[in-house]
C-alpha positions as CSV (number, residue, x, y, z in Angstrom):
1,M,-148.1,-67.0,129.4
2,K,-147.1,-64.0,131.4
3,I,-144.3,-61.9,129.9
4,F,-142.2,-59.9,132.3
5,K,-141.6,-56.2,131.4
6,P,-138.0,-55.3,130.5
7,T,-137.7,-53.2,133.6
8,S,-138.6,-56.2,135.8
9,I,-136.1,-58.4,134.0
10,I,-133.4,-55.9,134.6
11,F,-134.2,-55.7,138.3
12,L,-134.1,-59.5,138.6
13,I,-130.7,-59.6,136.8
14,V,-129.2,-56.9,139.0
15,S,-130.5,-58.6,142.2
16,A,-129.0,-61.9,141.2
17,V,-125.7,-60.2,140.4
18,L,-125.7,-58.5,143.8
19,V,-126.4,-61.8,145.6
20,V,-123.7,-63.7,143.8
21,S,-121.2,-60.8,144.3
22,G,-122.0,-60.8,148.0
23,V,-121.4,-64.5,148.3
24,I,-118.1,-64.3,146.4
25,M,-117.0,-61.4,148.6
26,C,-117.8,-63.4,151.8
27,F,-115.7,-66.3,150.6
28,V,-112.8,-64.1,149.4
29,G,-112.9,-62.2,152.7
30,Y,-112.9,-65.4,154.7
31,S,-109.9,-66.7,152.7
32,I,-107.9,-63.6,153.2
33,A,-108.7,-63.5,156.9
34,K,-107.6,-67.2,157.2
35,D,-104.3,-66.5,155.5
36,R,-103.6,-63.6,157.8
37,D,-104.7,-65.6,160.9
38,I,-107.6,-63.1,161.5
39,S,-110.9,-64.4,162.8
40,A,-113.7,-63.6,160.4
41,F,-116.4,-64.3,163.0
42,S,-117.1,-63.2,166.5
43,D,-116.5,-66.6,168.0
44,Y,-113.6,-68.2,169.8
45,V,-112.3,-71.7,168.9
46,D,-111.1,-73.8,171.9
47,D,-108.4,-76.5,171.9
48,E,-110.9,-79.1,170.9
49,G,-112.0,-77.2,167.8
50,N,-115.3,-76.0,169.3
51,S,-116.6,-72.6,168.3
52,L,-117.7,-70.6,171.3
53,N,-119.8,-67.4,171.5
54,S,-120.1,-65.6,174.8
55,I,-123.2,-63.8,176.1
56,D,-122.6,-61.6,179.2
57,F,-125.5,-60.8,181.5
58,S,-123.6,-60.1,184.7
59,G,-125.1,-57.3,186.6
60,K,-128.5,-57.9,185.0
61,T,-131.5,-59.0,187.1
62,I,-133.0,-62.2,185.7
63,K,-136.3,-63.7,186.8
64,N,-136.9,-66.2,184.1
65,I,-134.7,-68.4,181.9
66,S,-136.3,-69.8,178.8
67,L,-134.5,-72.1,176.3
68,E,-135.9,-74.0,173.3
69,F,-133.9,-75.9,170.8
70,E,-134.3,-78.6,168.1
71,D,-130.8,-80.2,168.5
72,C,-128.7,-79.0,171.5
73,D,-127.3,-80.0,174.8
74,V,-128.1,-77.6,177.7
75,Y,-125.9,-77.1,180.8
76,I,-126.9,-74.7,183.6
77,I,-124.4,-74.5,186.5
78,G,-124.5,-72.4,189.6
79,N,-121.8,-71.1,192.0
80,Y,-119.9,-69.3,189.3
81,S,-118.0,-66.1,189.9
82,K,-119.7,-64.3,186.9
83,S,-123.0,-64.9,185.3
84,G,-123.2,-65.4,181.6
85,A,-123.9,-67.9,178.7
86,E,-121.8,-69.6,176.1
87,T,-123.0,-71.2,172.9
88,V,-121.0,-74.1,171.5
89,N,-120.8,-74.7,167.7
90,F,-123.6,-72.3,166.9
91,A,-123.2,-69.9,164.1
92,A,-124.4,-66.4,164.9
93,S,-127.1,-67.0,162.3
94,E,-128.4,-70.2,164.0
95,Y,-129.6,-68.8,167.3
96,E,-131.2,-65.7,168.8
97,Y,-131.3,-64.5,172.3
98,S,-132.9,-61.7,174.2
99,L,-133.0,-60.2,177.6
100,T,-136.4,-58.5,177.9
101,N,-138.5,-57.8,180.9
102,N,-136.0,-59.7,183.1
103,E,-136.3,-62.9,181.0
104,F,-133.2,-64.4,179.4
105,S,-134.3,-66.5,176.4
106,V,-132.3,-68.3,173.8
107,N,-133.7,-70.4,170.9
108,D,-133.1,-71.5,167.3
109,A,-133.2,-68.8,164.8
110,N,-135.1,-68.6,161.6
111,I,-135.0,-66.3,158.5
112,F,-137.1,-63.7,160.3
113,S,-134.7,-63.5,163.3
114,I,-132.6,-60.9,161.6
115,F,-135.5,-58.4,161.9
116,H,-136.0,-59.2,165.6
117,I,-134.9,-56.2,167.7
118,T,-135.0,-56.4,171.5
119,E,-133.4,-54.6,174.5
120,S,-130.2,-56.6,173.6
121,G,-130.2,-55.1,170.1
122,S,-130.6,-56.7,166.7
123,N,-129.7,-60.4,166.1
124,F,-128.2,-59.6,162.6
125,S,-124.4,-59.8,162.8
126,G,-123.4,-59.9,159.1
127,I,-124.4,-61.8,156.1
128,R,-121.1,-63.8,156.2
129,H,-122.6,-65.8,159.1
130,Y,-125.4,-67.1,156.8
131,F,-123.2,-68.2,153.9
132,I,-120.0,-69.6,155.5
133,S,-120.1,-70.0,159.3
134,P,-122.7,-72.9,159.6
135,F,-120.6,-75.1,157.3
136,L,-117.4,-74.8,159.3
137,L,-118.8,-76.0,162.7
138,N,-118.9,-79.3,164.5
139,D,-122.2,-81.1,164.6
140,S,-122.4,-81.2,168.4
141,K,-124.2,-78.0,169.6
142,A,-124.6,-76.9,173.2
143,I,-125.4,-73.9,175.4
144,R,-123.8,-73.4,178.8
145,I,-125.3,-71.0,181.3
146,F,-123.3,-70.0,184.4
147,L,-125.0,-68.4,187.4
148,S,-123.2,-66.5,190.1
149,D,-124.5,-66.1,193.7
150,D,-125.9,-62.6,193.0
151,Q,-128.6,-64.1,190.7
152,K,-131.1,-64.6,193.4
153,S,-134.3,-63.5,191.6
154,I,-134.7,-66.4,189.2
155,S,-138.1,-67.8,189.8
156,K,-138.5,-70.1,186.7
157,F,-136.5,-72.3,184.4
158,N,-138.3,-73.3,181.2
159,I,-136.3,-75.6,179.0
160,K,-137.5,-77.5,176.0
161,V,-135.2,-79.6,173.8
162,K,-136.2,-82.1,171.0
163,N,-132.9,-83.9,170.6
164,G,-130.2,-83.4,173.3
165,N,-129.4,-83.7,177.0
166,V,-130.2,-81.2,179.8
167,H,-128.0,-81.0,182.9
168,L,-128.5,-78.6,185.9
169,E,-126.0,-78.5,188.8
170,N,-125.3,-76.6,192.0
171,I,-128.3,-74.2,192.0
172,S,-129.9,-73.1,195.3
173,L,-132.8,-70.8,194.4
174,N,-136.5,-70.8,195.2
175,S,-137.3,-71.5,191.6
176,N,-139.7,-73.6,189.6
177,Y,-138.3,-75.9,186.9
178,F,-140.1,-77.0,183.8
179,L,-137.9,-79.4,181.8
180,N,-138.9,-81.2,178.7
181,V,-136.8,-83.4,176.4
182,E,-138.1,-85.6,173.6
183,N,-135.0,-87.6,172.9
184,G,-132.2,-87.4,175.5
185,N,-131.5,-87.4,179.2
186,I,-132.3,-84.9,182.0
187,S,-130.0,-84.8,185.0
188,L,-130.2,-82.7,188.2
189,S,-127.4,-82.6,190.7
190,H,-127.4,-80.6,194.0
191,I,-130.5,-78.6,193.2
192,K,-132.2,-77.0,196.2
193,T,-135.5,-75.2,195.9
194,S,-138.8,-74.8,197.8
195,G,-140.5,-74.7,194.4
196,T,-141.5,-77.6,192.2
197,C,-139.8,-79.4,189.4
198,D,-141.7,-80.8,186.4
199,I,-139.6,-83.2,184.3
200,Q,-140.8,-84.9,181.2
201,V,-138.8,-87.2,178.9
202,K,-140.1,-89.2,175.9
203,N,-137.1,-91.4,175.2
204,G,-134.2,-91.2,177.6
205,N,-133.3,-91.3,181.3
206,I,-133.9,-89.0,184.3
207,I,-131.0,-88.9,186.7
208,L,-131.5,-87.1,190.1
209,Q,-128.5,-86.8,192.5
210,S,-128.6,-85.3,196.0
211,N,-131.3,-82.8,195.4
212,D,-133.6,-81.0,197.9
213,I,-136.7,-80.1,196.0
214,T,-140.1,-79.6,197.7
215,G,-142.1,-81.1,194.9
216,T,-140.9,-83.3,191.9
217,K,-142.9,-84.8,189.1
218,A,-140.9,-87.0,186.8
219,Y,-142.5,-88.7,183.7
220,I,-141.0,-90.9,181.0
221,T,-143.8,-91.3,178.4
222,E,-142.1,-94.0,176.3
223,N,-138.7,-95.6,177.1
224,G,-136.1,-94.9,179.8
225,N,-135.2,-95.2,183.5
226,I,-135.4,-92.9,186.5
227,N,-132.4,-93.0,188.9
228,C,-132.9,-91.0,192.1
229,D,-130.2,-90.6,194.8
230,V,-131.5,-88.9,197.9
231,N,-129.8,-87.4,200.9
232,T,-132.9,-85.9,202.4
233,Q,-136.3,-87.3,203.2
234,Y,-138.9,-87.8,200.4
235,S,-142.4,-89.0,200.2
236,F,-142.5,-91.3,197.1
237,S,-145.3,-92.3,194.8
238,C,-143.8,-94.3,191.9
239,K,-145.2,-96.5,189.2
240,C,-143.8,-98.5,186.3
241,E,-146.2,-99.7,183.7
242,K,-143.6,-102.1,182.3
243,G,-140.8,-102.2,184.8
244,I,-139.7,-102.5,188.4
245,V,-139.3,-100.0,191.3
246,S,-136.2,-100.7,193.4
247,L,-135.3,-99.3,196.8
248,D,-131.5,-99.5,197.5
249,S,-131.2,-102.4,195.0
250,Q,-134.2,-104.2,196.5
251,N,-137.1,-104.9,194.1
252,I,-140.3,-103.5,195.5
253,G,-142.6,-104.3,192.5
254,A,-144.3,-102.2,189.9
255,E,-145.4,-99.5,192.4
256,Y,-144.0,-97.9,195.6
257,Q,-145.6,-95.5,198.0
258,G,-143.9,-94.4,201.2
259,V,-141.5,-92.1,203.0
260,Y,-137.8,-92.8,202.5
261,P,-135.7,-92.6,204.6
262,A,-138.3,-93.5,207.1
263,K,-136.7,-91.7,210.1
264,M,-137.8,-88.1,210.5
265,N,-135.6,-85.3,212.0
266,V,-137.3,-83.9,215.0
267,D,-135.9,-80.9,216.9
268,T,-136.1,-81.9,220.6
269,E,-135.0,-78.6,222.0
270,K,-137.7,-76.9,224.1
271,N,-138.6,-73.3,224.1
272,D,-138.5,-71.9,227.7
273,N,-141.2,-69.3,226.7
274,N,-143.7,-72.2,226.3
275,K,-143.3,-73.0,230.0
276,D,-144.4,-71.1,233.1
277,K,-142.3,-70.7,236.2
278,N,-143.5,-74.1,237.5
279,G,-142.4,-75.8,234.4
280,S,-145.9,-76.6,233.1
281,D,-147.2,-75.7,229.6
282,N,-149.0,-72.4,229.4
283,K,-150.0,-72.8,225.7
284,E,-153.2,-74.3,224.4
285,D,-153.2,-77.6,222.6
286,S,-153.6,-75.9,219.2
287,D,-150.4,-73.9,219.8
288,T,-148.6,-77.1,220.8
289,K,-149.5,-78.8,217.6
290,D,-148.3,-75.8,215.6
291,N,-144.9,-75.8,217.4
292,L,-144.6,-79.6,216.8
293,S,-145.2,-79.1,213.0
294,N,-142.5,-76.5,212.9
295,T,-139.9,-78.8,214.5
296,V,-140.5,-81.7,212.1
297,K,-138.9,-81.5,208.7
298,L,-141.7,-82.7,206.4
299,P,-140.5,-84.9,203.5
300,C,-140.2,-83.6,200.0
301,A,-142.8,-85.0,197.6
302,F,-141.7,-87.1,194.6
303,F,-144.1,-88.5,192.0
304,A,-142.7,-90.6,189.2
305,K,-144.2,-92.6,186.3
306,V,-142.4,-94.7,183.7
307,K,-144.0,-96.4,180.7
308,N,-141.2,-98.8,179.7
309,G,-138.4,-98.8,182.2
310,N,-137.4,-98.9,185.8
311,I,-137.3,-96.6,188.8
312,E,-134.3,-96.9,191.2
313,I,-134.2,-95.1,194.5
314,R,-131.0,-95.0,196.5
315,Y,-129.9,-93.3,199.7
316,T,-126.6,-91.5,199.9
317,S,-125.1,-89.5,202.7
318,S,-123.5,-86.9,200.5
């Protein structure tokens, strides 16, 4: 049997005493702060008892937003007066964020996060957050990201959540979206982009409302439904392995391929430069075809596949 040297035993005892003393001091300090109505942490508690921490990145140029969480709801909302983020019911010791190389990233923290130093600084904000704060918070965690109109450089949203919902709303950027949820729902409302949107859900629903996205791929690999409300033209390719595709409440079957709404918007105005003085065309056939392709708004592409569930497509004017 290995016998520790007296010096080693002394160091172990001193270390244990210091750790216990630090824990006691944290609880005593928290108790005193509570009695004097002083916040012991850097968060703000709203009327519903939720703990909020703010992250300000207004004035920063952001090109990528990357989020990854185990248990968290995600909300990203555009048309705000000021850009920033807000964590809900996260202790400072439970998440880490960085703003490096024009990428804003937030994810769950681990024991090594306190040593992580970025352009935003160190993630360590006091040992009290590790001993007390996590036990005082509600179970429902969320992150809210607000985007102002001056954030025009965002080219990619990369979001991955194991348990939780993801909601994006009122964003008009030429961005690509990569959204992945294992257990929960993904909803997009009034998203406009010339990029693509790749949505994957294992168990949950995909809800799309009044979006204008050049290319969309939506997959439900296990159980759930896809509900798609459109106010612009889409070219659909949808398939349900065990379910039904419906078009404005009319059952189509297990598969549907086609353009909906069927009518295409054609600009009938003529360009006088394409005519000579006698009113005849002075362009070659190839130029005429090019002009025609520019006047027709081609439909957005939508590909969807569901293993166990239905796909419902509806037209709405708003």
